[in-house]
N, C-alpha and C positions, 0 to 999 in steps of 0.2 A: 731744289736743295741738292747740294753736292753729296755724292755717295760717301759713306764712312769707310768704304773698302776701296783701296787703291791697289790694283794688281801689280803694277810695275812691269807688265809684259812688254810694253814698248821700249822702256828705258833699260830694262834688265836690272833695275835697282830694287832693293827691299824698301820701297817707299813707305809701307805701313810701319816698319821698324823705325825708319827715320823719323816719322811723325811721332811715334810713341816716345822716342828719345827726346825729341824737342818738347813734347808735352810734359815729360817727366821733369825737365828743367823748369818749365813754366809752373809746375805744381810745388816746387820747393818752398815758396812762401806759405802755401797751404799746410805743408808738412810741419813747418816751423810753428805755425799757429796751432795746429792740432797738438803738437808736443807741449806748447804753452798751456793749452786748455787742460791737458792731462795733468800737468803740474798744479794748475789752479784747483782742479777737482780733488786732487790729493790733499791740497791745503784745506779745502772746505771740509773734507772728511776728517782731517786732523783737528780742526776747530770743533767739529761736532763731538768728537771723542773727548776733547778737552772740556767741553761744556758738561758732558756726562760725568767726567771725573771731578770737576769742580762742584757739581751738585751732590756727588757722593760724599765729598768732604763736608759740604754744608749740612747734609743730613746728619752726619756724625757730630759736628760741632753744635748743631741745634739741640742735640740730646744733652750736651754739657751746659748749654745756656739755661735749660730748665732747672729751676731750683729743686724740683721733685726728684731729679736724678741723684742729688746728694742727700736727699731725705729718704731714700729707699730703705725699707725695713725688712728684717728677717722675722719670720714667725716660727717660734719654737713651742711645741706642746709637750706637756709632761706625760701625756698618755694619748697616743694617736689611735688607740683602740676606742677611745671615748670621743675625742675631739680632734679634728684636723682643721686646717684653715690657712689663711694668707692675710697679708697686710699690705696696704699701699702707702704711698709717701705721706699721706695726710695723717696717718696713725702716729700717736705719740709713744715714744719709747717708754717702757715700763714693764711692770709685772702685774698680771691680772689673775685672779682666782675665780674659776668657773666650775660650777657643779651642774651636771646634767641630771635633773630630777626625772625627766621623762622626755622621750623623743616623740616627734609628731608621727601620727599614723593616719593612713587613709582608711576610710570606712570600707568594709567588705560585707556583703550580704550573700547568703547561701540559700539554695532551694532545697526542697526535700529530695530524696533519692529517686532515680529513674532506672528502669531495667536496661534501657538502651538509649542511644542518642539520635537515632535516625528513623525509628519506627513508631514509638509512642507519640501520640498527638498531644500537643499542649493547648489546643484550642485556637480559635480565631478571634480577632478583635484588635484591641490596642493595648500597648504597654506604654505608660507615661513615666519618664525618668526626670527628676529635678535634682540638680546638684547645688547645694547651698541656697543662695538667694537668686540663682539664675532662672532663666525662663524654662518652663517645662518642655520636654522633647517627646513628641508622640511617635511611636514606632508601630507601624501596621503589621499585623501578623495575619497571613492568609493561608490558604491551602498549600501554597507554594513553599512556605517556610515554617509550617506549623509543627516542628519537631524541636527537640532540645538543641540540636546542631543548628537548625535553621534560625531559631530564636537568638542563639549566641551570635551568629553572623549578622543578623539584622541589627542587633544592638551595636556591634562594633562598626557597622557601616553607617550608623546614624549620627556619629559624631556627637554623642549625648554627654560627653564629659566623663564617661566611665569606660572600663574595659571588661569584657565578658569572657569567661573561660569555663571549660568543663573539666572537673576534677573527678578522679576515681578514688573513693574512700575505702575500697576493698570489701564493701558489704557483699554478702553472698548473693543477694537477690536484686537490690537496687543500689548499685555502687556509684552511679553517675549523678553529679550535682552541678547545677549552674551556679557560678560564683561571679558576682558583680563587684568590681573594685573602682572606687572613685579615683579619678586622675588628679584630684586636688586633695592634698593632705590637710589635716587639721579639722577643727570643728566647722570651719567655713565650707568644707567639702562634703558635709553630710549628705547622704543620698536618700531621696524619697521615691519609691516606686509604686505606681498605681497600675491597676490592670482591669480590663473589661473582657478578658479572654473567656470564651465559653465553648462547649462542645468537645472538651478534652480535659487532660489533667494539667491544669494551670499551675505554674510554679508558685509555691508559697514561700516567700522570702523571709529570712530572719537574720539578725545581726551575727555575723561570724567574727568580725573585728570592729569595734566601735571607733568612730572618728575621735582623734585625740590631738590636742595641741601639744607642742613641745613646751616644756617648763625648764627654765634655766635660772640659776642663782648666780649673780655677780657679786663677788666679795664674800667676806666671812664675818661672823658675829652678828650682833643685833642690828647693825646698819646695813646688812646685806640686802641686795635688791633682787627680787624674784619676778621674772617676766614670763608671759605666755606668748608663744609664737605659733603660727599655723604651719610652718615648714621647718625642716631640719637644717636648712641653709639660712643663717641669720646674718644680716648685713648692717643692722642698725642698733646693735647693743653696745659695741665698742667702736667709736668713730674710726673709720678707715680699715676696719678688720672684718673679714668674712669668717664665720665659724661654721663648720660642717659637722653636725652632730652625728656620731657613728652609732652609739648606743647609750643607754642610761645606766647610771649607778649613783644613786643619791647619797651613798656612803663615802664617795670619793670626790675630792676636790682636785681639779686639774690646774696646774700652774701654766699660764700662757705668758711667754716672754717675748717682748718686742724690742729689737735692737737695730741700730743702724747697720746697713749692709755694705761693708767696704768693697766687697767683690763687684757689686753692680757699678760703683763709682770707677773702680780700676778698669773694669771691662769697657766702660764708655770712653775712658781716656785712651786706652790701648787701641780701640777701634778708630778713634779719630787720628791717632798718630799713624796707624797703618794706612788709612786712606790718604792722609797728607803725603806720606812717603810714596805711595803709588802715583799720586799726581805729580810729585817732584820727578820721579823716574820718567814719567811720560813726557813732561816738559823738557827735561834734559835731552831725551832722545830726539825730540822734534828740532832742537837747535844745535845738535851735535854734528861735527864734520868728521866723516869717515875717510881717513887718509888712504886706506887700502882701496876703496872704490872711487876715491876722489869725488865723493858726493856728500852733500849736506842733508840734514833732516828737512822734511817738508816746510817747516816754519823757521828755518835758520835765518837769522837776521830780521825776523819779524819784530818790529818795535813794540807792538801791542803785547805780544807774548812776553817780551823782555820786561815790559812795565808790570804785567801781572805777576811775573816771578818775583820781581823786586818788591812789589807791594805785599805779597804773601810773606816774604821773609821779614819785612819790616814789622808787619802786624803780629807775627809769631814771636819775635824776639824783643819788641818794644815793651816798655812798662806801661801799666794802666795809669790813668790820671789820679786815681784815688790813693794819694800818698799815705793816708792813715791806715790803709789795709796792711795786714801782716805780710801777705805775699803780693808783689806787684809784677813779677816776671815768672815765666814758666820755668826758668832755670832754678828758681828757688824751691820748686817742688819736684825736681828731678827730671825735667824734660829739657834736653839740650840738643845741640847739633855739634858733633865732633868731627864731621867729615866735610870735604870740599864740595860735595854734591848737595849740601844744604838739607839733607834728610835728618829727621829727628830721631833721637834715641831716648830711652827711659831708664833711669836709675831706679830699679824696683825698690831697693832698700829705702831710698829717700822718699819716694812716692808713698810707700806703705806706711811710713812713719807719719807723713802729713795727713793721710786719710784717717789714720787711727786717732791722731791727736787733735787735728784742726779741720774737721769736715766743713764747718761753717766758713772758715777763712778760705778754704779751697773753693767753695761755692762762690764766694765774693770775687775770687780771681777770674772765674769764668763767666758768671752771670751778671745781668743788670740788677743792681741792688738799690734799695731805697732805705734811708734811715730817717725816721720822722720824730719830731719832738713829741707828738701826741700818740697815745696808744690807740686812738680812734682812726689813725691814718696809716695805711700801708700801701706799698707799691704792688700794683696788679700786673702791669706790663708797660713796655715802652717801645716806640718805633725808631727807625733809623733817624727820623727827623727830630726826635727828642734830643735836646741838648743836655749834656751833663752839667752838674753844678755841685761845687763843694761848699758853697755858701748857703744853699738851700732855696727852695721855692716856697713862698708863702701860700698857705691854703686857707681860704675863707669860704664858709658854708652859709648860704642864704636859705636853703631848704634841706632839712634832714630827710633821709629816705625812710619811708614807712611801709608797712605791709597791708595789703588788702585784708579786710576782715568783715565777717558777717556775724551778727549776734541774734539769737532767737528772740521772738517777741513775747514768749511766755516762759516763765521760770519753771524748772523741774525741781520740785521740792520733795518728791517721793519717788519710790520705785516705779518703773514703767508698768502701766496697768494692762498692756496688751502688746502682742508682737508688733513690731514696726520695721519698715524698711526706709532707710534714709539714703538718698542718692547724693553723693558729693563729687562734683566734677565728673559725672558720668559713672562713678563707681557705686554700685548698690551695696549697702552695708546693712546686714540684718541685726536688729536689736530685739532681744528676746524679752518677753514679759517677765517682770520681776527684777530686771537689771537696775542697780543703784545708779545715781548720777555719776559717781566715780567710775563705775563699770562701763557706762555709756561712753565716757571720755576715752577710756582705755581701748574700747572696741573700735571706735572711729580711728584712733591713732595707730591701730594695727595696719591700717592701709595708707598711712601718710606718705609713703614712698610713691604710691600710684596716684594719690589724689593731689599731692603737693600742698596739703593742708594739715595743720595741727589743731586739735581740739583742746579747749580748756574751759574752766568754770570762772565766770567773771560777773561783774555787775551788768545792769541792763545796757550800759553804754559801751560794753566791751572791754572795760578796764578793771583793774583790781581783782577782788574775789567776790563770789556771789553764787547765785543759783541759775544763772543764764548760760546756756551753751554758746560758746563763741568759737568760730572757725577762723583761723588766721593762716594766710598764705605763708608757706615756708620761705619763699623768696621775697625780695623787696621790689617795689616799683609799681608803676601804673599798668604794666603789661600783664600782671598776674591776675588770674581769674578765679573766682569762687562761685560755683553754682550749686545750690543745695535745695532739695525738695523732699519732703516726707510724704508717705502714703497715708498718713493719718491726720485728722483735723486737730488743730489746737484751739478751736473755738466753735465747734459745731455742736452736734447733738450730745456729745460726751465731752464737755469742756474741761472736766476734771480728771481726764484719763491719764494724766501725767506723761504726755508724750515728750519727745525731744524738745518741743517748743517751737519748731519751725512751721508745722502745719503743711497743708497741701499746696500752698502758694510757692512759686519758684522765686527765691531771692537771689539776685545776681548783682555782683559788682565786678565790672570787667572793663578792659580797654585793649586796644591794639597798639602797636608801636606808633610813635609820633606824638605830637602835642596832645594834651588832654582836651577832649571836647566837653561840652556842657549840655545839659538838658534835664528836664524833669519828666517824671512819669507817674502814673497812678492808676488805681482801679476805683472808679466811682460807681455808685449804685443808682439804679433806676427801678424803683419798685423792689422786686426780688432779684433783679438781674444785675450783673456786673458789666461795666464797659471799660475796656482797657484803652489807654491813650499815652502818647509820648509827645512832649512839646520841646522844640529846640531851645537852647539856652541863649542864643544870640538872634536878634531880629534881623530880617532881611529887608532893609529899607531902600536899597538901590538894586540895580540889575547885577547879576552874577559877573564877577570880574575875571573869571577864568573857567575853562572847561573843567568838569569834575564828575565824579560818580557818587551815587548814594545807594547803599545796599539796604533794602527793606525786606525783612524776613527771607533773606537769602537771594533775592532778586536784585541784580545789579542794574541800575537805571542811570543812563547818561544824561547829564545836564550840561547844556552848552552855554558858552560865554554870552552875556547880555540878556539872558532870560530874566523876566520880571518875577516877583514873588508868586504872582498868580499863575504864571506860565510854569513855574516849578511845580506848584500844586497840581496843575492840570496834567503835567507830564507824569507825575507819580500815579495819578488816578487812571492813566491808561493801562496800568498793570494791577488794578484793584482785584481783578479776578484771580490773579496769581498770588498777590501778597496778602489778600484779606484785610487790606488797610485802605482807608480813605484819608486823603490829605486835605487840609483846609488852612485858612489864615485866621489866627486867633490872637488873644492877648497872651502874656507870658504865663498865665495860669491855665492855658488851654481852653479858655472860655471866650464867648463873644467874638468880636472882630479885632484885628490888629495885624502886626507885621511879623508874628511868630508862626513858624510852620508847625502844625500839629498833625500827628498821625493817629487815627482812631480805628480800632478794630471794627470790622463790619458786622461781626456777630456778637450778640450779648449772651448772657447766661453766666456760666462760670468764667473767671478771668481768662482772657486770651493772651497768648504771648505775642509781643511786638519787639523785634530787634531791628535796630537801625544804626548804620555807621556810614559816615561820609569819607570820601577819599582825600579831603583836604582839611587843614586845621581851621578852627574858628577863633584861635587865640594864640597863634604861634608867631613866626617871624613877621607875618603880614596880617595883623588882626583886622584890617579894613578891606580884606579881599572879597567881602560880600559872599561868603559861602552860604550854603543852605541853613547853617546855624547849628548843626549837630556836632561838627568836628569829628576827630578821629577816634573818640571814645565809642565803644559799643554800649548803647543804652538799652536796657531790657526791662520790660515790665510784663507781668502776666502770671499764669498759673498752669500747671499740668492738668489738674482736674479737681473737683471737690470744692469745699469751702475755702474762702480766702484765708491764708495764713498771715502771720506778721513777722517782722524782723527788721533790723536796721543794719547798715553797713557803711563802710567808707572804702574808697579806692586808694590803693597804696600810692605813695608819692615817690618820684625819682629824686635823688639827691641833686641839688643845684648849688652852684658857687663858682669861684674862680681859682685858678692856679697861677701863682706869680702875677696876679692881676690880669691874666689873659682869660678870654672866654673859654668855658668848658661846657660839655654836654653830659647830663646825667642819665644813666640807665640803671634803675635799681640803686644799689649802693656804690656803683662804679661811676666815678667822675673822670671824664676824658678830655684832655686839651683839644680844642678844635683844630681842624685841618688849617694849615697856613699860619698858625701861631709861631711867633718868632722863636720861642724857647720850648714851649710845652706841647707842641704838635704831637699827638699820639700818646702822651703821657697819661696812663690810666691809674687812678688811685682808688682804693677801696676805702669808703668813709663809713664807719660804724657809729659815728656820733649821733646822739638823739636830739642834740640841741644845736642851734645855729651859732655862728660867730667865727672868730679867728682860731684856727687849730695849729698854729705854729708853722714850722717849715719842714720840708722834706728834702734831703740831699739825694741826688741821683748819680750813680756811678756805673759805668759800663765796663764789664770785664772783658778779657781778651776774647772769650768765646762770642760774646755779643757783638763786639766790634768786627771780629772775623766774619761772623755770619752776615752782618749788614754789608760788608764789603763784597762777599761772595754773591749775595742777593743782587747787589748793584751790577756786578760784572756779568751775571747770567740773566739779567732781565731780557724778556723775549724780544723786545723791540729796540730798547735803548741801551742795553748792556754792551760792554766792550766786545764780548764774544759774538753777539748777534751782529754788531756793526761790522766786525771783520768778515763774518760770513756773508753779509749782505754786499759788502764791497767786492768780495771775490765772486759772488754770484753775478753781480753787475759786469764784472770782467768777462765771465764766461759768455754772457749774453752778447757783449761787444765782440768777443772773439768769434762767436757763431755768426754774427752779422758780417764780419770781415771775411770769414771763410766762405760764406755764401757769395760774397762779392767776387772773390778770387775764383770760386768754382764757375760762376757765370763767365768770367773772363777767360778761363781755360777752355770752357766749352766753345766759346766764340772763336778762340785761337785754333782749336782743333778743326772746327768747321772751315775756317779760313785756309788752313794748311791742306786739308783734304781737297778743297776746291782748287787750290793752286796746283797741287800735284796732279789732280785729275786733268786740269787744263794742259799741264806740261805733258802728261802721257798722251793726251789727244793730239797735241801739236806734234810731238815726236812720231806718233803713229801716222799722221798725215804726211810728215816729211819723209818718213820711211816709205810710205806708199808712193809719194812723188819720186823718191829716189829709185824705187823699184821700177816705176814706169819709165823714168829717164834711162835707166840702165837697159831696160828692154828695148827702148827706141834706139839707143846708141848701138846696142848689139845688132839690131836689124840693119841699121845704116852701115855698120862695119861689114856686115855680111854682103850687102849690095856692092859696096866698094870693092870687095874682093872679087866679085864676079866681073 
């Protein structure tokens, strides 16, 4: 390889400098390409910033699309020393009268006095603390912590639902007392303390402050409603309103005023205009030519940017299609553009008047709105694919949405004869001996926010009125669950003890998302034993048509396509040790032989729980797919312990029907047009009707905000949006430029090596010629000297 260093000693020339100059000329295409890449990189950065600014505008316009923005409420209290609070958009404007009869208090217990906190021994053993209906918490007291201070720390470290402290009451000899405070206010947070301490002065606890529920009266006069709550923060008395009780004064009624909040609406509009103007400024800078520097912005002449700018202007200043609306253009509500740069300005006086006089009409200008013939139909939401209609879409219901419910099997006709704990959807609720049926209902309903269930008194079928306790899911549809179990029998050794009526059996009505599955379950008796079983609702007469899973008592079991019914049973039985269940082929009643898959608990005795759910439907789009037969419902039978209880229930139904004659899918009370529908794709309607049939029509109009948001969403889509496409095209250009630069770099490298080699050869040739010249000169000089002699 030729040397990269050429001395130029033979020629006397700066051959290295000559080569560098020649290479510099050769690199000119590379320099031009690098400059082009820098420009493209600047353009990519500009599009990234543009995308950020477009999304910032979308965030603000999305706030205006939400009807709740225009329904914002102010909460005003007549006496904030008694009640503070807040209201959300779902609250109804109006005046409410509230009296705080009592505030909720947490129970506090105190010990006797001690002379000191670190010397006197309290004894060793265990302290047991129970808060409400919770599990007891045992706290070990040893020689290491057997003082008042040590006991306090042990309680606080035990996470027992209470806080322990030591107070000084000023007594001359025994001033120190241990105080235990429940972390749960109200009667449900009452504290029970047990002790096995010995060998010291064990604390003797007494009530310092009794647990107390808050008592609030809503309204005035004979029809006023008084309610009891376990906490001083109340969220379920006035819909959409949170009340924070400060102190009680039964002699004073506080006036609560809820009104529309114009400032929130104006703030949302101003923030949108601000972000829109920021975006406009940015786009103008990108396409602007600076005559002083003779340079244009990074995106000057970019047709995509020009198209977006034009589209934004058209969408801001074009009228909406709903010609019956009071306002169809932004200029009518004081939002205009008076400058050549297309930025927006707000006439505050006009906008303030509109907000004060016509908030509903302003909402219609920005939001997607639906106007229905029926009071049982309302617009929930719509997608970009949803088409507007001024003539209306017909709504037809084939199935009305219902709520899951469970009704006790035994009536409660008298007061509770003993303490009872009833677990509803995992929430333990204590029912005290002596509670009336009405008080039982009220007690269960104190926890409806956490259980998702409302209690009522009905007939044995869960309807009307009567003496049977019915629990109804607060929400509609087949995906809502009710699980209830009592710790007392309703048919055992004390059949007339007037319990809640559920007994110790666990009654469950539940399903997961997807088509409803079917199946039956039961508890049969064999002598004095109970045997739990579940039988599929659909027979498996052929091989499985697709891969699927079946979950049995929490164990997920894979079933592969083409398995026979017996192979399915055999596969499930591989996991009997884990599931506690044996699979067999029976008739539809779970007896004898047949084509129905039956799961039977391996243990008898008190009823055992069996839960089973398949990963595929047995009655959905493909009812002949030969599933295991259970479907996507979770079927449960069994008991926690004790005698078998009784009860009945039904699974809630999802609404079903069509919109504009197009297929729709129901989830609870929401009926949504299917993907791909010509007109109603993504149109979601809330259907509150309880009967089937024609519910008239609903018109759908999209406001400026909705159309603007849909456009911005389309432009900023991660893969298909105009911004992403522009960035991808520029990124492709940088890749192509990099490849071209590499090609030129290789070419320049080869050129340098060629020049170095050529100049090295030239220097070598010149050096040889110079040597020959020197030799010839020497010979001539010798010859000339001889001639002179």
